[in-house]
C-alpha positions in Angstrom: -12.5 -66.2 58.5 -15.4 -63.8 57.6 -12.9 -61.3 56.1 -11.3 -64.2 54.1 -14.7 -65.3 52.8 -15.6 -61.7 51.8 -12.3 -61.3 49.9 -12.9 -64.6 48.1 -16.5 -63.5 47.2 -15.3 -60.2 45.8 -12.4 -61.9 43.9 -14.9 -64.3 42.4 -17.2 -61.5 41.2 -14.2 -59.8 39.6 -13.2 -62.9 37.8 -16.7 -63.5 36.6 -16.8 -60.0 35.3 -13.7 -60.6 33.3 -15.3 -63.7 31.8 -18.3 -61.8 30.4 -20.8 -61.8 33.3 -24.1 -60.3 32.1 -26.4 -60.8 35.0 -25.6 -60.5 38.7 -28.1 -61.1 41.6 -26.7 -60.4 45.1 -28.7 -61.0 48.3 -27.2 -59.2 51.2 -28.5 -59.9 54.7 -26.8 -57.1 56.7 -24.3 -54.3 56.4 -25.0 -54.0 52.6 -23.4 -50.5 52.4 -20.1 -51.9 53.6 -19.9 -54.3 50.7 -20.8 -51.7 48.1 -18.7 -48.8 49.3 -15.6 -50.4 47.9 -14.6 -50.1 44.3 -14.5 -53.9 43.9 -16.6 -54.1 40.7 -14.7 -55.3 37.6 -14.0 -53.2 34.5 -17.0 -51.1 33.6 -16.9 -52.4 30.1 -17.5 -56.0 31.4 -20.9 -56.2 29.8 -23.1 -56.4 32.9 -26.6 -55.9 31.7 -28.6 -56.8 34.8 -27.9 -56.1 38.5 -30.2 -57.1 41.2 -29.3 -56.2 44.8 -31.8 -57.8 47.2 -32.1 -58.2 50.9 -31.0 -55.4 53.2 -31.5 -51.9 51.8 -28.8 -49.5 50.9 -28.4 -46.0 52.2 -27.2 -44.8 48.7 -26.6 -46.0 45.2 -23.0 -47.3 45.0 -20.9 -44.8 43.1 -19.4 -47.5 40.9 -22.9 -48.2 39.4 -22.4 -45.1 37.3 -19.6 -46.8 35.4 -21.8 -49.7 34.3 -22.4 -48.4 30.7 -24.1 -51.6 29.5 -26.5 -51.9 32.4 -30.1 -52.2 31.2 -31.9 -53.4 34.3 -31.4 -52.5 37.9 -33.4 -53.7 40.9 -32.5 -52.1 44.2 -33.8 -51.4 47.7 -33.0 -48.1 49.3 -33.5 -46.5 52.7 -34.1 -43.1 51.0 -33.4 -41.5 47.6 -31.2 -38.5 47.5 -30.1 -36.2 44.7 -26.9 -38.0 44.1 -28.8 -41.3 43.7 -31.0 -39.7 41.1 -28.0 -38.4 39.2 -26.2 -41.7 39.2 -29.3 -43.5 37.8 -30.0 -40.7 35.3 -26.4 -41.1 34.0 -26.8 -44.8 33.0 -26.8 -44.7 29.2 -28.3 -48.2 28.6 -30.8 -48.3 31.4 -34.2 -49.6 30.3 -35.8 -51.0 33.5 -35.5 -49.6 37.0 -37.2 -51.5 39.9 -36.8 -49.7 43.1 -38.1 -50.0 46.7 -37.7 -47.1 49.1 -38.3 -47.6 52.8 -38.6 -43.9 53.6 -40.4 -42.9 50.5 -41.5 -39.3 50.1 -43.3 -37.4 47.4 -40.4 -35.1 46.4 -37.8 -37.8 45.9 -40.3 -40.0 44.0 -41.1 -37.1 41.8 -37.4 -36.4 41.1 -36.8 -40.0 40.1 -39.9 -40.1 37.9 -38.8 -36.8 36.2 -35.2 -38.2 35.7 -36.5 -41.3 34.0 -38.9 -39.4 31.8 -36.0 -37.2 30.7 -33.7 -40.2 30.1 -33.0 -40.9 26.4 -34.3 -44.5 26.8 -37.3 -43.5 29.0 -36.7 -46.5 31.2 -39.6 -48.4 32.8 -39.8 -47.3 36.4 -41.4 -49.7 38.8 -41.9 -48.8 42.5 -42.4 -51.9 44.5 -43.6 -52.6 48.1 -42.5 -55.2 50.6 
């Protein structure tokens, strides 16, 4: 039954995407990476402008986030930030606001993210938040 509910959830998100979904707030209690490893997100041209992933932290930025060309605001909790995460976030052409929480924060990864946002054409607002 859980798998059936999951498939129904993913199908609903895809249908909303086709209908012009602009803002999506997802709260995940556990196994967040399992949900986001799949390429379930609708057409990248769907117009999504805001994505908030709250609850359990992710081990990496989902690769499909890179295809969200209209995304202006992203709020996300991460276990750590690695180079591929920085590259995905740097590649978002419309990004204007990035709110990020990192559980295992370190000076080097924070500096890499700050540098990437300063070099981004839109110079997005970068907000580090605590629990």
